[in-house]
C-alpha positions, 0 to 999 in steps of 0.5 A: 358404517357408523353415524359417529364415524361418517360425521368424523371423517370429513372433520379428519380430512379438513384438519389434515388438509389445514395442516398441510397447507400452514407451513410451521403450525403444529398439527392439533392432537385428538382425543384417542376417546374420541376414535374409541366411540366409533365402531370402526377404526378409520379407513387407510385412504383417509390418512394417505398424503396428499401429493405434492404439488406440481413444481413451479418456476424458481424463485429469482427474485433475490438475484440481479438481473444479467447486467446488473452490478452491485455498489462495490463493482460500480465503485470499483470501475469507476475508480479505474476510468479516472485514475487510468488515464493518470497511470503510466508505463515507465520503460527502460531503454539501453543500447545494444552494439553489435560490434562486428555488424557495426550496429546498434539498436536500443532495446527495453531493458527493464520496466514499472509503472508510475503516475502524472504528478502535474500537468507540467509533465512531472512523473511519479515512480520507484526509483529502482524502476529507473535505477541504472537506465541509460534513457527513458520512455514513458507510455500514457494510457492512449499508446503516445510515447515520450522520451523521460528525463530524470530531474531528480530522486530520493534513494532513501525514499525509493522515490524518482520524478521524471519528466516528460514533454507531452501536451497538457491536454494529454497529463491526467493528474492524480488526485492527492488528498488534503494533508492530513486525511487518514488511512485506515486498516480495512479499507479498501485499496486499488493498484493499477499498473503495468505488472509483467509489461501487461498494459493497465491492470488493475487488482484490488484488496484492503489495507492490512497494517500501516507504519510497517518498516521495510529495507530499501534500495537506498540502505536505509528502513523506509518507515510508516509504509502501507501494507495490503493485500491487494496483489502487487507484482513486478512492473507495478512497481512505481504505480497508485495505491488509491482509495474509494474516491480514487485519491492517492493514498501510497505508491507500490513499491515492493513485495514480500515473497520468499518464491517471487510472486505475489503472495498478499503482502505488499508494501507502498510508500505512502502519500504523506511521504511522497507529497513531502518529497516530490515537491522538493525534488521537482524544485532542486533536484533532491529531497531536502535533508536537515542535519546538525553541522557534524561529520558521520559514516553512513557506511559506519565503519568506526563503529563496527571496528570499535563495537560501539552502539550509536552514531559517532561524531566524527568532526563538528563544523565551524559555526555550525549548532553542533559547534555551538551546543559543545559537541565533539569529535573524533581525535588523534592521539598519540595512542590512537583515535580517540573517540569524541561524542556518539549520539545514541537518541534523538527525541524520545527515540533511541540511536543505535544505528545511521539507520535510526539517526536518519529516520529520527531526523526525517520528516523535520524541517531547518529551524526545528529544535531537536534534544539530543543524547550522547555518550561521551566517555562514561556518562550519558548527556543531553543536549538541545540543538537547532537543525540546519539543512545540509547542502 
């Protein structure tokens, strides 16, 4: 072995070891002329790869410890623990009579969810949950059950209010956000209810869209509905939809599904509507509605017969804002019925049906003034009048 070879071999071996340990560093290139100065090439053992290090324990520094919870999980758990006592189970009861045996029995005929509104025992749920019920029962989280009576309802908003005689200590009202607090698309949404009769079930998702229009059980479109992908199943109806602070943002009402199962598209009545309508029902037994002092047909039978788009004014009440504004109703002539005014607009919103007129006036208070557009014969005229509370 030449002297040059003996000098270069330790240097090469050291370089190879250094390159293997510094990951990502490119190996240093040796000049070919350096080998040419020697009398022989390096032996095979010098070029052999180093043995791989023995495997050590897996790195678990990035994993959570058993029993640990993420911030998202802790928030969801806190919301459920806070609001579950405010969520109730609403059951319809009906009496089944066996005339041959001479006996009668009260059985459950339908169920849904609801939530505690105040410490007076008022319960809010969907109108379709209690529609046609002979008797109602409300079950609290601690499994206490109470007979419930209907205080009132607004079918056009699918809202109903019940009353139970329960101890105040057992009543934990849901938290309602301050007026004007915004709901945003993309924020977290938590639904609590009793789907399929399963007690206090939680589902979670996001607010998918706002301002949706959905046909309700009251015969008109419910507008400004909240769309969510939190699963809403049969039995969830009437339960609360909540934000990350555990505040009410809506009442779970219906799903969009062609198969009857949850399809990721659920709708909730917004808290703004609930906060406006529920106190009215508690106070008077019904939702307040404003009008102009005119007679109309919500079924719009004459409009269909005449092929008219809009709402026909059938009559005008004496002394009403409509009479003061000069509105004209239908008249009976020798040639038959002669149309008077047809309402075709409220403020800046077109009116093609009773649904449009109802929603155009919805949200207004007695004393508010609105601008209406009327088709009178071949002309369109405008008028401004004051709204009054309907009896």
